[in-house]
N, C-alpha and C positions, 0 to 999 in steps of 0.2 A: 598582236603584242602591243603596248602603250609604252612610251617615255614618261615617267613620272619624276618632277622635282621633290626631292626629301632634306627636311633637317631633322633628323632623329636623336638631338638631345638640347631641349628645349625646358627650362625651369620655370615654376609658378612661384610668382613673390605673394600671392594671398590667394584665399579662398575661403567662402563663407566669413568674409569679413575680418580673417585673421591671419597671421601670417603663416607664411610654406617655408619657402627658402628666405633665411634671415637677410643674407647678403643682394637680394635681389629686388629689383622695383615691386612695390605695392601694386602697382598699375598693372603688372604681369599676370593677367589672370585667362583662365582656360578658354572662356567663350571670348573674350577679345584674340587672343591666340588662332583661335578656329575662323571666327568671321570676320577680323580685320586685319592682323598681321601677317597671317598667310597669304591671303589674296594679295594684299599690296606687296610683300615681296616676291609672290609667283611661285608658292609653292604647293604643290599635290598632294603632300602629307607632311605630317608634324610629328614626332615622338616626343612624348611629356614624359619627364623621367622621374617626376614627383607623383605619378599616378598611383602609389600605394600610401601615402598621405591620407588620412582618413578623413582631411578636409578636403581633398581633391577629388577620392572616388566616391565621395557625397554628392559635388557637383555633376560628376559624370552621371552618378544615377539619376540626377534630378532633370539634365541636359536629354536621357534616355525617355524618361517620363513625360517629358513636355513634348516629345518629337525633334528635339534638335540634334540628337543624334539618334543613329540608328545601330544597333549590334550585328554585325555582318555574321552569317552562319560560318562561313570561314574565317572567321577573326577578324578583328579591329572593329572599329565604329567611324561610319559615316556621317558627315554633317548634311545639312539641307544645301548649301553650297557646292559639294563634292570634295572637299578635304577631308582626307581619310585620316582619323587621329590612331596613334598605337600607343596603347600604352605601358609603360615603362616605369622600372624602378631601380633609381640610383643608391645605394648605400655603401659605407665605408667597412670593409670588411677588418676581420680581428686584426690582421696583419697594417692595419693601415690604407689598404686599397681601394679606388672607387670602382664599383664594378656597375655596370648595368645590364639587367634583364628584361629583355622586352615581352610581355605576355600579351596572349591573344584575346582574352575574355574578361569579362566582367567578375566571373566567378574565380578564374583566375588570380584575378587581384586579390580578391576575398581570401584565397587559400594563401597567397602572399603574406597578408598581414596577419593571418593567422599563426605564421610559422615566427613572424618577427615580432608580435605584440609583445612575447617576453625576454626580447634579445635588445630590445632599445628604450632608452629613457623617454621617449616623446615620439609617440606614432603619427602625429600632427603633421611633423616637421619634415624637411627635406633632407637627404643624404645625410642620416642618422648614422653611428659608428654602432654595428650590431653584433653582437656576440655568436659570432660565426666566422668560420674560418673561410677561404676564397674556395677551397675545395666543398665545404659545406655549401656554400652559394651555387657553384657552379652544378653541385647534385639537385640543388633544390630548382633552378631555373629549369635543369632537365626535366626534372618530376612534373613541373608546371608546364609544358610543354612550350617552355620559352627560348628564346634566344639571348644566349649570354655573350657580352661583351664587355673587353675591358673599357674603361671611360681613359680620355687622355692618356694613353699608354705610357707618355716619355715624361710627362711631367715631374718635377723635382720631387714635388710634397707627397703628391699619392696617386702617381701612377706610377704601375706595375714593374715597368722597367726604370722608370726615372728614380723609384727608392725600395724596390724591394728585393730585385734578383736583375743578374745579368742575363740571367738563361731561365725560361720558363721550363724547359726539361728537366732541368736541376731541383727546380722545387716541385713540379708536378708531376715527374716522371710519364709512366705510361699515360697518365690522364690529362695530359696536353692535348691526346686527341679530340678533347671537347672544345678546344680554345678555334673558333672559326671565324670569327669577327674581332676586330680591333679598332678603337678609334684613334685617330692620330693625333687629335690634340691642334690649337693654334700655334704652335710652335715646332712643328714637322709636318713633314710633307712624305709624299711616296718614294722619294730618293732615299730621305734619310733611312725611312724605314726599312726599305728594301737593301739596305748594308747587312741585316741580319737575317742569318740564312733559316732561322725557324719561323721567321713571316711569310716565308712564300705559301704556305698554305692557307694563309689568312685573308679574307677579303677586309680590305681598309674604308672606313667610314669618315668623311670629313663634315662635322656636325658644327653648329655655334657654339653650344653649352651657354647660350642666351640667358641673362640675368634681368633682361631688360626689353622693351619690345622693339627699339630700333636696333638691336643687334640680333633679333628672329634670323634665320637666315645667313648670317655673313660670313658661314661656312654652308655648303650644300651638297648634295649626290645627285646625279642622274641616274634612273634606277629603269630597265627594261624588265616590265612584268605582263602576266597577260591579263589581270584585272587589280582592280583595288581591293586588297584583303589581305591579310597576317598570312596567310598560306602562301601567297604569290611571296609576300617579301622574304618568307623563309626560304625557298627556293632562289630568290634574288640571291640572298646573302649568301647562298652554299654553290652559287651558280651552276644549278642543275636547270636542266630541261630547256635550256636557250635565253633562260631570267638570268641577268647578271648586272653588276653596278658597270654604267657605261662610261662613267666619268665622275672624279672627284672634282669639286671646286673650293677652294679653300684660299684663306690669304698666305702671302709670302709668309715661311716661319719668321723671317727676321721681325715681322710686326709682332709676333707671340710675344707674351712678358715673359716668356722664361727659356727666349729661345737662347740668349748668352751667359755666361757666368756674371755672375753680381758680387759686389765687396760690400755688403753694410759698412764695414768701417770707412770708407771712402766715400760711398753711393754712389759707386760707378759700375757702369757695364763694361765687363772688359772683353774688347773685340779683338785680343792678340789670337795668333794662331792657336787651334784649340788640341787637345783639350787643358783647360784651363782649370788646376786644382788648388792652386798657392796665388793671393792676388800680386800682381808683378809691382805695383805700387806700393804697397804696405807691407806686404809678406804675411797677410792676414790668410790664416789656412781655412778660416769658417766662413767661405763663399757658399753661394746657392748657386750650384752646378747649372748650367745651362741645357737644355736638351740635346743641343748641336753639340756639344763637349761633351755629354755624356754618350751619346751614339758613338763618338769617336772612340772613346774609352771599350765600348762592350762591342763596337762591330766585329763582322767575321770579315767584312769584304772594303777594301780601301775604296771602293765606288758601287753604286746601286748594282743589284743583278734582278732586273724585274722575270718574272716569271712570264710567260707567253701572253697570259689571259690578264696581264695587270692593266686596268685602265689608264687613261691620261690622267695626269692633274696638271688642272690649270688655275694659276695663280688669280686673283678677284679680290677687291678690294671694296667694301660696302661704297655705294654713292656717296652717303654724308661724310665719308672720312676720306673724301677725293677732294684735293685742293680745288677751292675755287667754288665750292658747293656747299653753300650756307644751306639752313630751311627753306626760305623762300624759292631757290633756285631748285631745289630737291623736288618741292611742293609743283612748283612748276613741269617740271620734268613727269614725273608721276600724274599730272593733271591732263597730261596729252598721250603718254603711252602708258599700256595696259599695267605693267606692274615691274618692279624694279629687275629680274631677272631676264625679262625680254628684254629690256633698254640695256643691260650689261652685256648679254651673249646674242640679241639678234637684229635689233634697230640699227637701220644704216647712218652711218657718220652724219652724213650729209642731211638727213632728218632730224637729229641731234643737232646738230651744228645750227639749224633754223630755230629751233625753241631756246637752246642755251647760248649759243655763240660757239666759235671757232675755238678757242681754248679749251673749253668745257668738252667739244666732241675730241680734241687733239688727246687732253688726257686719257679720257675714255678709249681711244684707240692704244695710247702708250700701255693703261693697265690690260688689254685684252694681248697685246704684244708681250706683256711680262718686262716692260721697259721701263718702269717708275722706279726712281732712285728712294731707297728705303735706310732709314736709321735704323739699326738693332735693336730690340726691346731685350730686357732682362730683369732678373729680381724682383718681378710683379710690376713691372712696367714696361708699357707697350711701346714698340716700335714706333715709327713715323713714316709717312710718306713726304719725301724732300717737296717744297714746293716749287722750287725751281725744276724739276727731274722731269716735265713733258717738255717735249721738242715737237715744235711745229712743223 
């Protein structure tokens, strides 16, 4: 068995010189993610959720032809540097919910594209609204030997629990048995998700949903697998044969941009006792309900009830977002230490102090211990780490 760090939700800003994810940086490109961003972060595996774009799939095929990627017999694509590429397709269902289907091979990408072609407006672009229901997409993923996952499941605009339903069982009935994987999203964590009874049988993923290179790996997972390939990933997410998610690493939910409710009228994030459905300042009922507030509304338990096999969730903050770490200090640290994950998780504090000073080492220590102060985010505005929150 081997332990692998994976970020399974990364977008593509451009491919073949044209835009793919409109809201993403044009510098976020397939080759750059695999050969620069993943090694710099310390990721062994990346999930590219725009693989269904005809532009991105063409680049995958070019990399295969050039030998920069090799399609594995058991699924997935391995790069020359050992990074495993997992192809995936994120779309918006007819109901307005974002889903991800992880697909094993180039042929399955083509099969996905054949189905989607007449059901979207533009096959080149990312996260298109598709004329297919959630159930249609669940069945399609199954038929293509894929792994189905609800993306950022609790966010207010496109998350399945955030905007579509209080209970999946009430909408899907017996077909809920197909739901085995949920992506938590930046504004939720394991404690919050395990307040719902029906999530007990799901594997949770903490992914970056990166729209730019610096955000690749801002959340990640530690996976125990036999080797690097798609079949092993399937076993891991199904918690079978000793394969499993060992840990989730993510930003504190308060840092997420939809964690708490937000009043557009006051332009204020509301931090009163949840749930907030009415602005206490102006009485506005047309607020953006936060993920935390939404979970309080739909939860089955007042406190989390973790199944025995649920892995730990560790709060982490990207180095670039920690107080005192600007571009110069960031590059200095990564000029000495192997990669960001190694630095965040394993490097001795004394060694960090020797390179970047005691204040930075103390900040990283407090992050590891979950002791950094945070101002909550909401309404599309990210939370912030308080500058005076680290105690030496």
